[in-house]
C-alpha positions in Angstrom: -75.5 17.1 -9.2 -76.9 14.2 -7.1 -74.6 12.1 -4.8 -71.7 14.4 -5.1 -71.2 14.9 -1.3 -71.9 18.6 -1.4 -71.2 20.0 2.2 -74.3 21.2 4.4 -73.4 24.8 3.9 -75.3 27.9 2.9 -72.3 29.3 0.9 -72.4 26.3 -1.3 -75.9 27.5 -2.6 -74.3 31.1 -3.7 -72.1 29.0 -6.5 -75.5 28.5 -8.0 -76.8 32.0 -8.3 -75.1 32.7 -11.9 -77.5 29.8 -13.1 -80.6 32.2 -13.6 -82.2 30.2 -16.1 -81.9 27.0 -14.3 -85.4 25.1 -14.3 -84.5 21.8 -12.7 -81.9 20.7 -10.3 -81.4 17.6 -8.2 -79.0 18.0 -5.2 -80.5 15.0 -3.6 -78.1 12.4 -1.4 -75.9 15.3 -0.6 -75.3 16.5 2.9 -76.7 20.1 1.8 -80.0 18.5 1.0 -80.6 16.4 4.4 -78.6 18.5 6.9 -79.2 22.2 5.8 -82.0 23.9 7.5 -84.4 25.5 5.1 -82.2 24.0 2.4 -85.1 24.1 -0.1 -86.2 27.8 0.5 -82.5 29.1 0.2 -82.2 27.1 -3.1 -85.5 28.5 -4.4 -84.6 32.1 -3.5 -80.9 31.8 -5.1 -82.7 30.3 -8.0 -86.0 32.2 -8.9 -86.4 30.5 -12.1 -86.3 27.1 -10.6 -89.3 25.0 -11.4 -88.3 21.4 -9.9 -86.0 20.7 -7.1 -85.0 17.1 -6.1 -87.6 15.6 -8.3 -90.5 17.8 -6.5 -92.3 20.7 -8.2 -91.7 24.2 -6.5 -94.9 25.1 -4.9 -96.3 28.8 -5.0 -96.1 28.6 -1.1 -92.4 27.7 -1.2 -91.7 30.4 -3.8 -93.5 32.8 -1.5 -91.7 31.9 1.4 -88.4 32.2 -0.4 -89.0 35.6 -1.6 -89.8 36.6 2.0 -86.2 35.3 2.9 -83.7 37.9 4.1 -80.9 38.2 1.7 -78.4 37.5 4.6 -79.9 34.0 4.7 -78.1 33.1 1.5 -74.2 33.5 2.3 -72.7 35.5 -0.6 
């Protein structure tokens, strides 16, 4: 999904939630990845099975931080 002009909105992440088995996702070079505060943690929260985001391994620290995000941080 790299270079697809995905807007910098947390609501865009909610579309990914049904992809519960997704292991790798690349959203680089989209407005969402460069302009949305907390982007990585929001995506990791929405996709707990994710192992790699934008060619970077998801760390244990990121996973813990994402688990502690309030559900309201991800727009349904």
